[in-house]
N, C-alpha and C positions, 0 to 999 in steps of 0.2 A: 881470648875474646869467645863469648858465648855463641852457640850456633842459633841463628835467626833464619826462619823459612819465611820467604815472601816472593811475591812475583818480581819479574823485573822492572815493570811499570811502578810498583810500589817502592823498589829500592831507588829507582832514578827520581821518583818524586819527593822522597825525604832527604833533607840535607844530613851531611855527615856530623856526628858530634865531635867535640873536642877531642875525646878519647880515641875515636876511630882515626880521626886525622893524624893524631899523634902516632898511632899504631902504623898507619900507612907510610907516614914520613920515615919512621924507623926502619920499616921494611925496605924503602926505596934506597936507603943508604947501605944496605947490606948486599955482598954479592949473592948470586944464587946458590952458591955452595954452602952458604951458612943459614939459609932459610930452610926451616922444618916443613917439608912437604908430606910427613907421614899421615896426616889426617886426610889426604887426597884419596878418593876411592880407586881401587885396583880396576884396571882396565882389562877385562877378560873378554874372550871371544863370545861367551854367554851373554854378557852384558851389552855387547855390541849387536848380537843377533836380535835381541829383544827390543832394542832401541833405547836402552837406558843410558847408553854412552854413545855420543855421535862423533866419529872420528873423521876429521877432515885434514886435509893438508894445510900446509901454511898458507893463508890467504884463501881459505875454501869459500865456496859459494854460499853466499847469505841467502836466506829465504826471501824471495820477492825481489832479488837483485837482478839487473840487466832489463833489456827490453822485453815487453809482453809479446807474445806470438801473435801475429795478426791472421793466422790460419791460412796463409797463402803458400803455394808451392812455386819452386823455381823451375821454370821449363825454358828450353832453348828453341827458338822458332826462327826460320830462315824466311826473311821477307825482301822483297825487291827494294831497290832505292825509292821507287815510285810509291809503293805502299807505305814506307817509312815517312816520307814527306807528307803523304795524306793524314797519317795519324799524328804527325807533329803539328800540322795545320789545324786538325781537329781539336787537338789538346789546347792550342793557343786561342781558338776561336770560342771553346767551352770554357777557358780559364780554368784548366785542370793542371795540377801541379806537375806532372810528368807524363812520360810516355806510357807507362803501365796504367796510369789512371785512364788515359785516352783508349787504350785497349780494352780495359774493363767496361768503360762507358759505352763503347761502340758494340761490345758483345751483349750488353743488356738489350740492345735494340734489335738483336736477331730473333 
Protein backbone atom coordinates (compact mmCIF):
# COMPACT_ATOMS: atom_id res chain seq x y z
CA UNK A 1 0.00 0.00 0.00
CA UNK A 2 1.53 3.37 -0.95
CA UNK A 3 2.18 6.06 1.68
CA UNK A 4 -0.42 8.81 1.49
CA UNK A 5 -0.23 11.94 3.61
CA UNK A 6 -3.51 13.64 4.49
CA UNK A 7 -5.24 15.18 7.45
CA UNK A 8 -7.59 13.18 9.65
CA UNK A 9 -10.55 15.18 8.37
CA UNK A 10 -9.60 14.36 4.76
CA UNK A 11 -9.17 10.68 5.64
CA UNK A 12 -12.55 10.50 7.34
CA UNK A 13 -14.28 12.38 4.50
CA UNK A 14 -13.22 10.04 1.72
CA UNK A 15 -14.63 6.51 1.42
CA UNK A 16 -12.33 3.48 1.34
CA UNK A 17 -11.52 2.00 -2.05
CA UNK A 18 -12.22 -1.65 -2.83
CA UNK A 19 -8.49 -2.40 -2.62
CA UNK A 20 -8.18 -0.72 0.79
CA UNK A 21 -11.22 -2.61 2.11
CA UNK A 22 -9.73 -5.91 0.93
CA UNK A 23 -6.37 -5.03 2.53
CA UNK A 24 -7.98 -4.15 5.90
CA UNK A 25 -10.17 -7.26 5.79
CA UNK A 26 -7.07 -9.41 5.25
CA UNK A 27 -5.30 -7.68 8.16
CA UNK A 28 -8.30 -8.21 10.42
CA UNK A 29 -8.09 -11.98 9.95
CA UNK A 30 -4.37 -12.18 10.86
CA UNK A 31 -3.11 -12.44 14.43
CA UNK A 32 -0.89 -9.55 15.56
CA UNK A 33 2.21 -11.75 15.47
CA UNK A 34 1.85 -12.16 11.71
CA UNK A 35 1.37 -8.46 10.88
CA UNK A 36 4.51 -6.62 9.76
CA UNK A 37 4.94 -3.53 11.93
CA UNK A 38 8.44 -2.75 10.63
CA UNK A 39 7.27 0.42 8.86
CA UNK A 40 6.16 1.93 12.17
CA UNK A 41 8.40 4.79 13.37
CA UNK A 42 10.67 4.03 16.29
CA UNK A 43 9.61 5.74 19.49
CA UNK A 44 12.61 7.45 21.04
CA UNK A 45 12.97 9.80 23.99
CA UNK A 46 14.02 12.57 21.59
CA UNK A 47 10.88 12.12 19.45
CA UNK A 48 8.72 12.25 22.57
CA UNK A 49 10.55 15.35 23.89
CA UNK A 50 9.96 17.34 20.69
CA UNK A 51 6.36 16.22 20.44
CA UNK A 52 6.64 14.14 17.26
CA UNK A 53 5.33 11.15 19.18
CA UNK A 54 2.61 11.42 21.81
CA UNK A 55 2.69 8.62 24.33
CA UNK A 56 -0.49 8.03 26.31
CA UNK A 57 -1.63 5.12 28.38
CA UNK A 58 -4.44 2.90 27.24
CA UNK A 59 -7.55 5.04 27.02
CA UNK A 60 -5.57 8.27 27.36
CA UNK A 61 -7.19 11.66 27.55
CA UNK A 62 -8.47 12.92 24.23
CA UNK A 63 -8.08 16.59 23.39
CA UNK A 64 -11.22 18.40 24.46
CA UNK A 65 -12.62 15.47 26.41
CA UNK A 66 -14.40 15.95 29.70
CA UNK A 67 -16.16 18.91 31.15
CA UNK A 68 -14.79 22.37 30.64
CA UNK A 69 -13.59 24.19 33.72
CA UNK A 70 -16.01 26.78 35.02
CA UNK A 71 -13.20 28.71 36.70
CA UNK A 72 -14.69 28.10 40.14
CA UNK A 73 -12.89 27.11 43.33
CA UNK A 74 -14.14 24.69 45.95
CA UNK A 75 -14.29 26.16 49.46
CA UNK A 76 -15.75 24.88 52.70
CA UNK A 77 -17.88 27.34 54.64
CA UNK A 78 -19.55 26.72 58.00
CA UNK A 79 -23.04 28.25 58.08
CA UNK A 80 -25.72 28.15 60.70
CA UNK A 81 -28.91 26.19 59.92
CA UNK A 82 -30.78 29.50 59.80
CA UNK A 83 -28.39 30.90 57.14
CA UNK A 84 -28.72 27.73 55.08
CA UNK A 85 -32.53 27.94 55.16
CA UNK A 86 -32.31 31.61 54.14
CA UNK A 87 -30.11 30.83 51.13
CA UNK A 88 -32.32 27.90 50.12
CA UNK A 89 -35.40 30.14 50.29
CA UNK A 90 -33.54 32.81 48.30
CA UNK A 91 -32.65 30.22 45.62
CA UNK A 92 -36.26 29.06 45.42
CA UNK A 93 -37.61 32.61 45.31
CA UNK A 94 -35.19 33.68 42.55
CA UNK A 95 -35.60 30.32 40.73
CA UNK A 96 -31.90 29.55 40.94
CA UNK A 97 -30.77 25.99 40.21
CA UNK A 98 -28.90 25.28 43.44
CA UNK A 99 -27.44 26.50 46.71
CA UNK A 100 -24.15 27.63 45.09
CA UNK A 101 -26.02 29.81 42.60
CA UNK A 102 -27.89 31.41 45.51
CA UNK A 103 -24.61 32.20 47.27
CA UNK A 104 -23.13 33.70 44.11
CA UNK A 105 -26.22 35.81 43.41
CA UNK A 106 -26.36 37.04 47.01
CA UNK A 107 -22.64 37.88 46.98
CA UNK A 108 -23.10 40.09 43.90
CA UNK A 109 -25.51 42.29 45.87
CA UNK A 110 -22.86 43.00 48.53
